Each structure stands twice: as C-alpha cells, then as structure tokens.
FIKOLZA-1660 file (N, C-alpha, C; in steps of 0.1 Angstrom, whole numbers, plus 5000, padded with zeros to 4 digits):
% residues 181
   i   px   py   pz ch aa at
   1 1245 5952 8503  A  X  N
   1 1255 5941 8506  A  X CA
   1 1264 5936 8516  A  X  C
   2 1272 5931 8522  A  X  N
   2 1277 5932 8531  A  X CA
   2 1290 5927 8531  A  X  C
   3 1303 5933 8537  A  X  N
   3 1319 5930 8533  A  X CA
   3 1324 5929 8549  A  X  C
   4 1330 5916 8552  A  X  N
   4 1341 5913 8559  A  X CA
   4 1356 5914 8559  A  X  C
   5 1355 5922 8569  A  X  N
   5 1375 5925 8567  A  X CA
   5 1383 5929 8585  A  X  C
   6 1391 5926 8584  A  X  N
   6 1404 5922 8596  A  X CA
   6 1411 5934 8586  A  X  C
   7 1403 5952 8593  A  X  N
   7 1409 5959 8588  A  X CA
   7 1411 5967 8599  A  X  C
   8 1419 5974 8602  A  X  N
   8 1422 5989 8615  A  X CA
   8 1416 6002 8607  A  X  C
   9 1412 6000 8594  A  X  N
   9 1404 6012 8588  A  X CA
   9 1395 6009 8581  A  X  C
  10 1383 6012 8593  A  X  N
  10 1371 6003 8583  A  X CA
  10 1363 6016 8577  A  X  C
  11 1366 6033 8578  A  X  N
  11 1369 6036 8569  A  X CA
  11 1372 6040 8555  A  X  C
  12 1386 6035 8555  A  X  N
  12 1388 6043 8541  A  X CA
  12 1384 6022 8532  A  X  C
  13 1385 6017 8539  A  X  N
  13 1378 6001 8532  A  X CA
  13 1365 6002 8530  A  X  C
  14 1357 6006 8540  A  X  N
  14 1341 6014 8537  A  X CA
  14 1343 6019 8523  A  X  C
  15 1351 6027 8517  A  X  N
  15 1350 6039 8509  A  X CA
  15 1357 6028 8500  A  X  C
  16 1364 6023 8497  A  X  N
  16 1372 6018 8485  A  X CA
  16 1362 6009 8481  A  X  C
  17 1356 5998 8488  A  X  N
  17 1347 5992 8487  A  X CA
  17 1335 5995 8479  A  X  C
  18 1327 6007 8481  A  X  N
  18 1315 6015 8472  A  X CA
  18 1320 6023 8464  A  X  C
  19 1332 6027 8468  A  X  N
  19 1339 6030 8453  A  X CA
  19 1346 6019 8441  A  X  C
  20 1350 6008 8439  A  X  N
  20 1347 5999 8431  A  X CA
  20 1338 5995 8427  A  X  C
  21 1325 5992 8436  A  X  N
  21 1313 5988 8432  A  X CA
  21 1307 6004 8424  A  X  C
  22 1307 6011 8425  A  X  N
  22 1303 6023 8421  A  X CA
  22 1289 6022 8430  A  X  C
  23 1286 6023 8439  A  X  N
  23 1270 6022 8447  A  X CA
  23 1275 6035 8462  A  X  C
  24 1260 6039 8464  A  X  N
  24 1263 6047 8472  A  X CA
  24 1268 6038 8487  A  X  C
  25 1277 6045 8498  A  X  N
  25 1279 6041 8512  A  X CA
  25 1270 6035 8517  A  X  C
  26 1257 6043 8516  A  X  N
  26 1248 6032 8527  A  X CA
  26 1242 6018 8515  A  X  C
  27 1246 6015 8507  A  X  N
  27 1243 6004 8502  A  X CA
  27 1254 5993 8506  A  X  C
  28 1264 5995 8515  A  X  N
  28 1274 5985 8520  A  X CA
  28 1273 5988 8533  A  X  C
  29 1270 5973 8540  A  X  N
  29 1275 5971 8548  A  X CA
  29 1286 5964 8556  A  X  C
  30 1298 5974 8559  A  X  N
  30 1312 5971 8562  A  X CA
  30 1312 5959 8579  A  X  C
  31 1314 5949 8583  A  X  N
  31 1315 5939 8594  A  X CA
  31 1331 5936 8599  A  X  C
  32 1337 5944 8605  A  X  N
  32 1350 5948 8606  A  X CA
  32 1353 5932 8624  A  X  C
  33 1363 5925 8623  A  X  N
  33 1362 5913 8628  A  X CA
  33 1378 5920 8640  A  X  C
  34 1383 5905 8649  A  X  N
  34 1396 5913 8657  A  X CA
  34 1408 5916 8641  A  X  C
  35 1410 5922 8645  A  X  N
  35 1423 5923 8640  A  X CA
  35 1436 5919 8641  A  X  C
  36 1439 5917 8653  A  X  N
  36 1453 5909 8659  A  X CA
  36 1464 5913 8657  A  X  C
  37 1477 5910 8648  A  X  N
  37 1487 5923 8652  A  X CA
  37 1484 5926 8630  A  X  C
  38 1488 5941 8629  A  X  N
  38 1486 5944 8620  A  X CA
  38 1499 5944 8610  A  X  C
  39 1510 5951 8616  A  X  N
  39 1521 5957 8607  A  X CA
  39 1520 5965 8591  A  X  C
  40 1512 5970 8597  A  X  N
  40 1510 5976 8578  A  X CA
  40 1501 5970 8572  A  X  C
  41 1497 5955 8573  A  X  N
  41 1495 5950 8560  A  X CA
  41 1475 5954 8561  A  X  C
  42 1474 5956 8574  A  X  N
  42 1455 5959 8577  A  X CA
  42 1451 5973 8575  A  X  C
  43 1454 5979 8558  A  X  N
  43 1447 5998 8560  A  X CA
  43 1447 6002 8547  A  X  C
  44 1444 5991 8541  A  X  N
  44 1444 5995 8524  A  X CA
  44 1428 6003 8517  A  X  C
  45 1423 5984 8523  A  X  N
  45 1407 5983 8513  A  X CA
  45 1407 5981 8501  A  X  C
  46 1424 5972 8497  A  X  N
  46 1423 5971 8483  A  X CA
  46 1418 5958 8479  A  X  C
  47 1417 5947 8493  A  X  N
  47 1413 5932 8486  A  X CA
  47 1404 5932 8492  A  X  C
  48 1394 5938 8497  A  X  N
  48 1380 5939 8503  A  X CA
  48 1376 5946 8490  A  X  C
  49 1378 5952 8482  A  X  N
  49 1373 5958 8466  A  X CA
  49 1373 5947 8462  A  X  C
  50 1384 5941 8458  A  X  N
  50 1382 5931 8450  A  X CA
  50 1375 5914 8452  A  X  C
  51 1372 5918 8467  A  X  N
  51 1366 5905 8468  A  X CA
  51 1351 5905 8465  A  X  C
  52 1344 5919 8471  A  X  N
  52 1333 5928 8467  A  X CA
  52 1328 5928 8451  A  X  C
  53 1339 5930 8439  A  X  N
  53 1331 5933 8429  A  X CA
  53 1335 5919 8426  A  X  C
  54 1345 5909 8428  A  X  N
  54 1340 5892 8426  A  X CA
  54 1323 5887 8428  A  X  C
  55 1322 5894 8441  A  X  N
  55 1313 5887 8445  A  X CA
  55 1299 5894 8439  A  X  C
  56 1300 5906 8439  A  X  N
  56 1295 5912 8430  A  X CA
  56 1293 5904 8412  A  X  C
  57 1304 5900 8407  A  X  N
  57 1304 5898 8394  A  X CA
  57 1300 5883 8392  A  X  C
  58 1304 5869 8403  A  X  N
  58 1296 5858 8403  A  X CA
  58 1283 5858 8413  A  X  C
  59 1279 5867 8418  A  X  N
  59 1267 5865 8423  A  X CA
  59 1266 5853 8433  A  X  C
  60 1281 5852 8440  A  X  N
  60 1283 5845 8449  A  X CA
  60 1293 5854 8458  A  X  C
  61 1292 5844 8473  A  X  N
  61 1300 5852 8487  A  X CA
  61 1318 5851 8480  A  X  C
  62 1323 5857 8484  A  X  N
  62 1339 5855 8478  A  X CA
  62 1345 5855 8488  A  X  C
  63 1356 5849 8492  A  X  N
  63 1362 5845 8501  A  X CA
  63 1374 5847 8496  A  X  C
  64 1389 5857 8496  A  X  N
  64 1396 5860 8494  A  X CA
  64 1414 5858 8507  A  X  C
  65 1419 5852 8508  A  X  N
  65 1426 5851 8519  A  X CA
  65 1443 5843 8504  A  X  C
  66 1448 5851 8516  A  X  N
  66 1461 5858 8514  A  X CA
  66 1475 5844 8519  A  X  C
  67 1478 5841 8510  A  X  N
  67 1493 5830 8517  A  X CA
  67 1503 5842 8521  A  X  C
  68 1513 5837 8524  A  X  N
  68 1524 5850 8529  A  X CA
  68 1533 5856 8518  A  X  C
  69 1531 5851 8501  A  X  N
  69 1536 5855 8494  A  X CA
  69 1525 5869 8489  A  X  C
  70 1515 5862 8489  A  X  N
  70 1501 5875 8486  A  X CA
  70 1502 5886 8494  A  X  C
  71 1504 5883 8507  A  X  N
  71 1512 5893 8515  A  X CA
  71 1520 5907 8510  A  X  C
  72 1529 5899 8506  A  X  N
  72 1540 5910 8504  A  X CA
  72 1536 5913 8489  A  X  C
  73 1533 5910 8479  A  X  N
  73 1527 5918 8465  A  X CA
  73 1514 5926 8469  A  X  C
  74 1504 5925 8475  A  X  N
  74 1501 5932 8477  A  X CA
  74 1502 5945 8484  A  X  C
  75 1509 5946 8498  A  X  N
  75 1514 5964 8502  A  X CA
  75 1527 5953 8506  A  X  C
  76 1533 5958 8510  A  X  N
  76 1548 5961 8514  A  X CA
  76 1555 5972 8520  A  X  C
  77 1568 5969 8525  A  X  N
  77 1573 5980 8527  A  X CA
  77 1587 5982 8517  A  X  C
  78 1590 5989 8516  A  X  N
  78 1607 5991 8504  A  X CA
  78 1614 6003 8511  A  X  C
  79 1624 6007 8506  A  X  N
  79 1640 6013 8509  A  X CA
  79 1633 6028 8513  A  X  C
  80 1641 6036 8519  A  X  N
  80 1639 6048 8517  A  X CA
  80 1659 6047 8514  A  X  C
  81 1662 6064 8509  A  X  N
  81 1674 6067 8506  A  X CA
  81 1672 6081 8518  A  X  C
  82 1680 6087 8528  A  X  N
  82 1681 6085 8531  A  X CA
  82 1694 6102 8535  A  X  C
  83 1697 6110 8531  A  X  N
  83 1707 6120 8529  A  X CA
  83 1712 6132 8542  A  X  C
  84 1717 6135 8549  A  X  N
  84 1719 6139 8563  A  X CA
  84 1732 6149 8561  A  X  C
  85 1727 6164 8568  A  X  N
  85 1740 6171 8559  A  X CA
  85 1743 6182 8576  A  X  C
  86 1753 6179 8583  A  X  N
  86 1753 6186 8591  A  X CA
  86 1762 6203 8594  A  X  C
  87 1759 6206 8599  A  X  N
  87 1768 6213 8604  A  X CA
  87 1773 6217 8619  A  X  C
  88 1786 6218 8626  A  X  N
  88 1782 6212 8639  A  X CA
  88 1795 6222 8643  A  X  C
  89 1796 6229 8656  A  X  N
  89 1806 6236 8657  A  X CA
  89 1816 6225 8666  A  X  C
  90 1830 6236 8670  A  X  N
  90 1844 6225 8675  A  X CA
  90 1837 6219 8687  A  X  C
  91 1824 6224 8698  A  X  N
  91 1822 6224 8710  A  X CA
  91 1811 6214 8710  A  X  C
  92 1810 6210 8698  A  X  N
  92 1798 6192 8694  A  X CA
  92 1785 6202 8697  A  X  C
  93 1776 6213 8693  A  X  N
  93 1767 6218 8691  A  X CA
  93 1762 6214 8673  A  X  C
  94 1753 6207 8673  A  X  N
  94 1748 6210 8659  A  X CA
  94 1742 6218 8657  A  X  C
  95 1748 6231 8647  A  X  N
  95 1747 6239 8640  A  X CA
  95 1730 6239 8633  A  X  C
  96 1736 6236 8627  A  X  N
  96 1725 6228 8613  A  X CA
  96 1727 6218 8603  A  X  C
  97 1713 6215 8603  A  X  N
  97 1705 6199 8598  A  X CA
  97 1700 6198 8588  A  X  C
  98 1703 6192 8578  A  X  N
  98 1692 6191 8560  A  X CA
  98 1690 6178 8562  A  X  C
  99 1683 6175 8560  A  X  N
  99 1681 6162 8554  A  X CA
  99 1669 6158 8543  A  X  C
 100 1670 6152 8534  A  X  N
 100 1670 6144 8522  A  X CA
 100 1655 6132 8524  A  X  C
 101 1650 6128 8524  A  X  N
 101 1642 6114 8528  A  X CA
 101 1636 6114 8516  A  X  C
 102 1637 6103 8508  A  X  N
 102 1629 6095 8499  A  X CA
 102 1628 6083 8502  A  X  C
 103 1618 6080 8498  A  X  N
 103 1608 6068 8500  A  X CA
 103 1604 6062 8486  A  X  C
 104 1608 6046 8488  A  X  N
 104 1605 6041 8471  A  X CA
 104 1588 6035 8476  A  X  C
 105 1578 6044 8472  A  X  N
 105 1569 6042 8473  A  X CA
 105 1556 6029 8470  A  X  C
 106 1562 6025 8455  A  X  N
 106 1552 6016 8454  A  X CA
 106 1548 6019 8441  A  X  C
 107 1541 6017 8436  A  X  N
 107 1537 6014 8420  A  X CA
 107 1522 6026 8420  A  X  C
 108 1515 6025 8435  A  X  N
 108 1508 6040 8439  A  X CA
 108 1504 6044 8448  A  X  C
 109 1494 6048 8448  A  X  N
 109 1491 6061 8460  A  X CA
 109 1490 6058 8473  A  X  C
 110 1498 6056 8483  A  X  N
 110 1490 6050 8495  A  X CA
 110 1494 6056 8507  A  X  C
 111 1498 6054 8516  A  X  N
 111 1497 6062 8528  A  X CA
 111 1507 6069 8529  A  X  C
 112 1502 6081 8537  A  X  N
 112 1514 6098 8538  A  X CA
 112 1525 6089 8548  A  X  C
 113 1531 6080 8544  A  X  N
 113 1546 6072 8552  A  X CA
 113 1558 6085 8550  A  X  C
 114 1559 6094 8539  A  X  N
 114 1570 6101 8534  A  X CA
 114 1564 6114 8550  A  X  C
 115 1553 6120 8547  A  X  N
 115 1554 6129 8557  A  X CA
 115 1552 6125 8575  A  X  C
 116 1546 6110 8578  A  X  N
 116 1550 6109 8587  A  X CA
 116 1566 6101 8595  A  X  C
 117 1570 6098 8584  A  X  N
 117 1591 6097 8586  A  X CA
 117 1592 6098 8588  A  X  C
 118 1591 6113 8592  A  X  N
 118 1599 6127 8596  A  X CA
 118 1599 6129 8610  A  X  C
 119 1585 6126 8618  A  X  N
 119 1578 6127 8631  A  X CA
 119 1592 6130 8639  A  X  C
 120 1597 6119 8636  A  X  N
 120 1610 6121 8651  A  X CA
 120 1620 6124 8650  A  X  C
 121 1626 6137 8636  A  X  N
 121 1638 6143 8631  A  X CA
 121 1639 6155 8643  A  X  C
 122 1631 6157 8650  A  X  N
 122 1632 6165 8660  A  X CA
 122 1634 6162 8675  A  X  C
 123 1643 6153 8677  A  X  N
 123 1645 6144 8688  A  X CA
 123 1661 6153 8695  A  X  C
 124 1666 6158 8684  A  X  N
 124 1681 6171 8689  A  X CA
 124 1672 6189 8688  A  X  C
 125 1680 6194 8691  A  X  N
 125 1681 6210 8693  A  X CA
 125 1689 6212 8688  A  X  C
 126 1677 6217 8673  A  X  N
 126 1692 6219 8663  A  X CA
 126 1684 6236 8658  A  X  C
 127 1692 6244 8656  A  X  N
 127 1687 6257 8654  A  X CA
 127 1683 6259 8639  A  X  C
 128 1689 6254 8632  A  X  N
 128 1686 6255 8617  A  X CA
 128 1688 6236 8611  A  X  C
 129 1668 6235 8605  A  X  N
 129 1668 6225 8603  A  X CA
 129 1657 6226 8589  A  X  C
 130 1661 6215 8582  A  X  N
 130 1659 6221 8566  A  X CA
 130 1647 6198 8567  A  X  C
 131 1634 6191 8567  A  X  N
 131 1635 6182 8560  A  X CA
 131 1628 6185 8550  A  X  C
 132 1632 6175 8539  A  X  N
 132 1625 6177 8529  A  X CA
 132 1622 6158 8525  A  X  C
 133 1607 6152 8528  A  X  N
 133 1609 6141 8521  A  X CA
 133 1598 6142 8512  A  X  C
 134 1602 6128 8504  A  X  N
 134 1591 6125 8490  A  X CA
 134 1591 6110 8487  A  X  C
 135 1583 6112 8479  A  X  N
 135 1581 6093 8474  A  X CA
 135 1581 6096 8460  A  X  C
 136 1586 6086 8456  A  X  N
 136 1591 6076 8448  A  X CA
 136 1579 6069 8441  A  X  C
 137 1571 6073 8429  A  X  N
 137 1567 6061 8425  A  X CA
 137 1578 6052 8418  A  X  C
 138 1573 6042 8419  A  X  N
 138 1581 6023 8411  A  X CA
 138 1576 6014 8405  A  X  C
 139 1581 6009 8400  A  X  N
 139 1573 6000 8399  A  X CA
 139 1569 5987 8404  A  X  C
 140 1571 5987 8416  A  X  N
 140 1566 5969 8429  A  X CA
 140 1554 5977 8436  A  X  C
 141 1553 5967 8442  A  X  N
 141 1538 5968 8446  A  X CA
 141 1540 5981 8461  A  X  C
 142 1526 5991 8461  A  X  N
 142 1523 5997 8471  A  X CA
 142 1529 5995 8489  A  X  C
 143 1536 6003 8481  A  X  N
 143 1540 6002 8498  A  X CA
 143 1538 6009 8514  A  X  C
 144 1536 6006 8518  A  X  N
 144 1525 6013 8532  A  X CA
 144 1529 6013 8545  A  X  C
 145 1517 6018 8557  A  X  N
 145 1529 6025 8567  A  X CA
 145 1527 6008 8577  A  X  C
 146 1544 6002 8582  A  X  N
 146 1546 5997 8584  A  X CA
 146 1553 6000 8595  A  X  C
 147 1551 5993 8609  A  X  N
 147 1561 5994 8618  A  X CA
 147 1559 6014 8620  A  X  C
 148 1550 6024 8625  A  X  N
 148 1560 6036 8628  A  X CA
 148 1561 6045 8613  A  X  C
 149 1554 6040 8603  A  X  N
 149 1552 6050 8590  A  X CA
 149 1568 6055 8588  A  X  C
 150 1577 6052 8588  A  X  N
 150 1594 6046 8585  A  X CA
 150 1598 6059 8593  A  X  C
 151 1593 6062 8607  A  X  N
 151 1595 6070 8618  A  X CA
 151 1611 6057 8622  A  X  C
 152 1611 6046 8625  A  X  N
 152 1623 6041 8623  A  X CA
 152 1636 6039 8614  A  X  C
 153 1632 6038 8601  A  X  N
 153 1637 6041 8590  A  X CA
 153 1648 6051 8593  A  X  C
 154 1635 6064 8594  A  X  N
 154 1648 6082 8597  A  X CA
 154 1650 6083 8609  A  X  C
 155 1647 6076 8615  A  X  N
 155 1655 6077 8632  A  X CA
 155 1666 6070 8629  A  X  C
 156 1666 6057 8627  A  X  N
 156 1678 6051 8625  A  X CA
 156 1694 6058 8617  A  X  C
 157 1691 6063 8605  A  X  N
 157 1697 6069 8599  A  X CA
 157 1705 6080 8610  A  X  C
 158 1692 6091 8612  A  X  N
 158 1698 6104 8621  A  X CA
 158 1706 6097 8631  A  X  C
 159 1706 6082 8639  A  X  N
 159 1710 6080 8655  A  X CA
 159 1727 6076 8642  A  X  C
 160 1724 6066 8629  A  X  N
 160 1741 6064 8629  A  X CA
 160 1748 6079 8626  A  X  C
 161 1739 6092 8619  A  X  N
 161 1743 6099 8613  A  X CA
 161 1756 6107 8629  A  X  C
 162 1745 6107 8639  A  X  N
 162 1755 6114 8655  A  X CA
 162 1759 6111 8658  A  X  C
 163 1762 6095 8657  A  X  N
 163 1777 6080 8663  A  X CA
 163 1789 6085 8649  A  X  C
 164 1787 6088 8639  A  X  N
 164 1796 6096 8627  A  X CA
 164 1798 6104 8635  A  X  C
 165 1792 6115 8635  A  X  N
 165 1795 6134 8645  A  X CA
 165 1804 6132 8648  A  X  C
 166 1799 6121 8665  A  X  N
 166 1808 6123 8675  A  X CA
 166 1821 6121 8673  A  X  C
 167 1826 6107 8666  A  X  N
 167 1837 6101 8663  A  X CA
 167 1846 6114 8654  A  X  C
 168 1840 6115 8643  A  X  N
 168 1845 6124 8642  A  X CA
 168 1855 6140 8652  A  X  C
 169 1841 6146 8659  A  X  N
 169 1847 6153 8672  A  X CA
 169 1855 6147 8681  A  X  C
 170 1857 6135 8679  A  X  N
 170 1864 6128 8694  A  X CA
 170 1855 6132 8706  A  X  C
 171 1842 6127 8704  A  X  N
 171 1838 6131 8715  A  X CA
 171 1829 6114 8720  A  X  C
 172 1828 6115 8733  A  X  N
 172 1817 6099 8735  A  X CA
 172 1804 6103 8729  A  X  C
 173 1797 6096 8721  A  X  N
 173 1788 6094 8714  A  X CA
 173 1777 6098 8725  A  X  C
 174 1777 6092 8733  A  X  N
 174 1764 6097 8746  A  X CA
 174 1767 6112 8751  A  X  C
 175 1778 6115 8756  A  X  N
 175 1780 6127 8755  A  X CA
 175 1773 6138 8747  A  X  C
 176 1775 6130 8733  A  X  N
 176 1774 6136 8725  A  X CA
 176 1759 6141 8721  A  X  C
 177 1752 6133 8722  A  X  N
 177 1741 6132 8720  A  X CA
 177 1732 6138 8735  A  X  C
 178 1738 6144 8744  A  X  N
 178 1730 6146 8758  A  X CA
 178 1735 6160 8753  A  X  C
 179 1748 6165 8746  A  X  N
 179 1747 6179 8747  A  X CA
 179 1739 6184 8739  A  X  C
 180 1734 6177 8729  A  X  N
 180 1725 6183 8715  A  X CA
 180 1710 6182 8724  A  X  C
 181 1707 6175 8731  A  X  N
 181 1689 6174 8736  A  X CA
 181 1684 6184 8732  A  X  C
% end
C-alpha cells in the first residue's frame, strides 16, 4: 500500500500509518512530495493515518484535504505561562534566575515543545539558573512545534523581564543586557 504526504517527518508519518493499519512497516510505502512552508503543520502523521485507514476500509483511494479551519483543529499552537524570578545585584549583574514554563499542550502527546522551548534561556551568563518546563494536557487540539518549538515564547518572556529589571535598576536596557551577556 502507498501513502502520499507533504510531510517534513516521513519516518514519523510512516510509523503512524503502520500503527493505524496494524501492518508491518515493510507493507507501507510512503511517498513524500515537496513540503513548501510547514510552520508546524506537517509533522504529526495523524491525517495520513486517518486517510490510510479510510482507504483500507473503503478499498478506494482517499485524498484528505484540510481547509484553513481544519488545519487549526488538527494541530495548532497554544499559549504558554512563563514565570521568571530573578536575583540581581545593585550593580546590575543577574545572580540567579528561576523559570517555570507551562505549555498548554492540548489533548494529546505531541512534539517535545516544553524541552525545546528553553533552548534560548542561557542567552545571559547567570551563575544560578533553574528551569522547569511542563506540558499541561487540556481539552484543546494537539499543540505542536510551530516556529521554533516555543523558543520565541520563552525568549520573549526573558527579554520582557530584562526590560523590567533594567528599569527597576535605573539602567539603560542595552547596557544591562551587555553587562549580563
């Protein structure tokens, strides 16, 4: 059986199709086509598994096309809650930082967004750093890796915190950042 997909993760899609059909991997041929822009929507394999299952049941080829609304209910990006607590000396050196990152991950297990979202946390030199990242299961569609695995969400929070700290210290925000790089 052949399955066609514009995926950026062919191995994962192949696995999901074989799992849905309960057949050995050697029985499924996955044909990938040009991906174009992905932005997180071409990595999960759920739609391909549904199409393969429908084709098997109907004994007919199945082509599944999602409209824009369908794209957003199959996989999407949800919000983060990010808490940052800092200890800063009077001369503007960050001595300690604690981050708590909570991702609204939707109803199903998805991409490793919580782990990857904190890759940008070490932009600044901080002696004592603690980072805890969690994924909360909710009743929303699956949240996946859109535009940098949540790195932009966490980096935005960190940079907002840097602005707040610079203002509280009465320092220029660029000078404060340079002092802590």
